[in-house]
N, C-alpha and C positions, 0 to 999 in steps of 0.2 A: 678928293682925287679928281678934280676937273680935268678935262682933256687938254693936254699941252700941245701947242702948235709947233714947238721946236724941242729937240732933244739933243743931248751930247753923247759921245761914245761911252762915257761912264754910266749912262742910264741903262746900257745893255748888260752890264756886268752881272747884276743880281739875277735878272730873268734868264739869261743864258746859262749861268751856273746852275740855277734851279732846274732848268729843262734837262741839262746834261745829266745831272745827278739822278733825276727821276727816271729817265729813259735807261741809263746804265743799270740802275738798281732793278728796274722792271725786267730788263733783258736777262738778268741773272735769275731773278725770282720766278719768272715764267717757266723755267725749266724744272721747277720743284712742285710737285702736286701738294695740295693742301691736305695733309694726311690726318685730318681730324673729323670726327662725326661721320665717317664713311664717305667723305667727299673727295677722296683722292682721284676718282675717275671723272670728276666734273668741275674741278677748280684748281687753280694754281695760285701761288702767293703773289704773282705779278698783278693780279686783279686789284689788289689793295693799294698798290703804289702808283700805277700808271695814271689813274684819274687826276692825280695832283698836277699832271702836265696841263690839263685843261684849265685848272684853276690859275696856274701861272700865265697861260696864254690869255685868258679872259681878263685878268688884272692888267696885263700889259696892254691889251686892246682898249680897255676902259680908260687907262691913264694916258696913253700916247696915240691911240688910234690904230686902224688896221695895217697901215704901211709899216709902222714900227713893229707890230706883232708878227708880221710876215718875216721881217728881217731876223727877229729872234728865232723864229721857226727854222729859217734857212741855216743860220749859224748853229743852232742847237742840233739840227739834223746832221750837218757835216761832222760835228764833234762827236755826237752820239753814235754815229755809224763807226767811226774809228774806235771809240771805246768798246762798242759792241763786238767788233772783230777781235779785240784783245781779250775781252771778258767772256765772250760766248763763242759762237761758231760763225763762219761766213754765212751760212744759211739763215741763222737767227738775225744776223746783222742786216742782210738784205730784206728779210721780212719786216724787221723792226723799222728800218729806214723808210721802206715803201709805205707801211701803215702809218708811221708817225707823220711823214710829210703830207700825205693826202688827207688824213684825218684832222690834223691841226689846221690846215688851210681851210677845210670845210668848216671847222669850228669858228674860225675868224669870220668867214662869210656869213654864217648864220647869226653869230653874235652881233655883227655890225648891222644887219638888217633889223634886229630886234632891240637894239641898244636904247631906244627911246621909250620902250614899254616898261612895265613894272620891273623893279630892279632885279628880281630873280628869274624872269622869263628868258632873258638873253643867255645867261650862263647855263641855265638848266637845259634849254632846247639845244644849244650848241654842243654841250657835253653829250647829250643823248645821241644826236646825229653823228658826232665825231666818234663816239664809242662803238656805234653800230658798224661804221666803216672800218675803224681800226681793228676791231675783233675779226671781222670777215677777212680782211687782207692778211693780218698777221698770222692767224691760225692756219689758214689755207696754205700760205707760202711756207711757213715754218714747219708744218707737220703733215700736210696732205701728201699722199703718195705721188700725186701728179707733179710735185715739185722736188722729188727725190734726185732729179738730175743736177740740182744745185750742189748737193753733197758730193755726187760723183765727180762733178766738174772741179770741185775744190779739194778733192782728195780726202773727203770725210766719210765716215761710216754713215749709212742711211739712217737719218734720225726721224723718219716718218712715224707717225702714230696712227697707223691705219688699222690696227687690230680692233675687232668689234667688241663693244661693251654694252651691258644692259642700259636701256634708256626708256623709262616709262612704258614698260611692257614690250619694247621692241629692242633692236640692236642697231647701233650706229658706230662709225669709226670713232676711236678715242679722241681724235683731234676735234671732232664736232662736239662731242660731249664736254670736253674741256673749254671749248669756245663758248658754248652755251652757258656754262657755269660762270666763266669769267665775265660774260656780258651781263648776267644777272647782278653780279657784285658791282660792276661798273655802273649799272643803273641806280643801285642803292647809293653808291659813292657819289653819284651826280647830285643826289639830294643832300648828302652829308657835306659836300664841298660848298653848298650854299651858305653854311654857317660861317666859315671863315671869310668867304667872299662878302657876305652881307655885313659882317662885323668890320672888316677893313673898309668897306664903302661907307658905313655909318660913321666911322672914326675920321677918315681922311677926306671924305666927300659927303658931308651931311646934307648939303644942298641938293646934290644929285639923288641921294638916297630918299630924301623927303619928297622931292618933286616927282620921282618915279614910283614911289611906294603905292600910290593909289591910282595910278594911270591904268588905262585899259589897253 
């Protein structure tokens, strides 16, 4: 998977469809607490699907470069927001769109700066930074009481999750607890996503994989 200097419109089809699918699914799943092992106050199902967006972004960046990856993000952002309004609520759509766009663009920037290092460093670091920004923006806009005006302005019932819940011996708003849990899962998923990323790189770009494998 060496870097291509040129690309065609058809090259966008797979990454854009993958992005839209991941974001649409995550916007639905983030509304459902992970009701197992007593984690319903600190985790949602969306944490398990959204990190795949960083994998798609990083593979597009590795194959075609940052300019191509940004175009995928812009197209994916527009389509994902439309799907989010249809599948979720306006507030979720705004939160998702804002978090998606800023986090994915940060992912591209970090990845591009580290792309010449050991094969796993760029995707891992970019996913970590992207996940931090995405989680902060999404959960605060989607569920913090300060953003309840979005629901009011769009004729929706207040969907804020401001009720206090136990959190390591203290109490914090539920949205913060859920954000913390999602972030922890995203950190783990950032490691898990290195498996398919490394496998794809080794199969389709063995020269890049071998050259970067032992670099510092």
